[in-house]
Residue, then its C-alpha position, 0 to 999 in steps of 0.5 A: m412367846s411370853t413377855s417374860h421370855i422376850h424380856h429375858t431374850r432382850a436382857n441377854h443382848l444387853e450389858r449391865v453397867e454399874a449405874p443402878g437401873s441402866m442398860l447399855t448394849r455391848t456395841a455402845a459399850r465398845a464404842l464408848a471404850v474406843l472413844r475412851y482410848a482415843t481421848g486418852f491417846v490425845f492426852l498421852w500424845a501431847f505429853a509425849d510430844k512435849l516431853f520428848g519433842l517428837g517434832y509435831a507441836t514440839p521440836s526436839a530442841k524444845a523437849w522438856i527433857n532437853g530443858g524446854n518449857p511446856t507452858k511458856g510458849f502457849l501461856s506467854s502468847v495469851d492475847a485475849g480475855p480477863l486473865q491474860s496477865a495472870f497466864h503470862s505470869m504463870a508461863g514457864t514456872w516450874w509448878a505450871n510445867g509440872l501440873f500441866m505435864f502431870g495432868l496430861l499424863g495422869v488423865g491419859l493413863a486413867l482414860v486408857s486404863g479405865i481406872g480413876l475415871r472420875i478423878a480424870a474427868a474432874s482434873g481433865t475438865l479443870m485443865m480444859a477450863m483453864m485452856w479455854l480461859a487462856e484461849f478465851p473464845l468469847a473474845q472477837h478481838t485480841a488485846t491489840g484489836a486484831p481478830s481473835g480467830s474464834t469461830n464459836p464462843l462457847t462450844d469449842y474443842h475444850f468443851i467437847y473434851a470435857v463433856v466426853m470425859i464426864v460421859l466416859a466417867a459417868g458411863y463406867t466405860g472403864h469396865t469395857w476393854g479396861l481395868g475399871r471393873w477389877w479396880a471398882k472391886l478393890p476394898f479401898v476403892q469400895r470404901n472411897r467410891w470417888l476413886i472409880 
């Protein structure tokens, strides 16, 4: 069997992605698509629970549609870190609520659809960074001196979600079981590659 035949046979078992010179197995591409859907669902569920009060993290009486406040409880309870007072002043403001809810919805929809993954990765990473700063896992104690409950000062779930979103965008995962391939071919997206 010739080397070119082996190479051709191996290439048939691989799926090309947009990144120059990269190859990805179909199984890996599908696994990343599942990860994309699962991560998107995390954001969409948080959005739906805060909007409608599904009774998990948010009771229906505190739903945003019932006059509840998506950021007040979390941000007003920040009790560690150098930005504690800044987060307290943001808690419950109309713009913080709007940005937070729009961010949850936008990142979730982008991940599930496979469209705009670069924007989703950037904005989702920014959201995770802000939430990391609010929880401030570097602190071993709260402002009152009580144990903070931090188990890992650096690699917590905010960091993991940010890395996952960056990997999903960098790996063109919207091309598998998503609308990413169609989206990337649109003329205005071709002219503005940051929209991929």
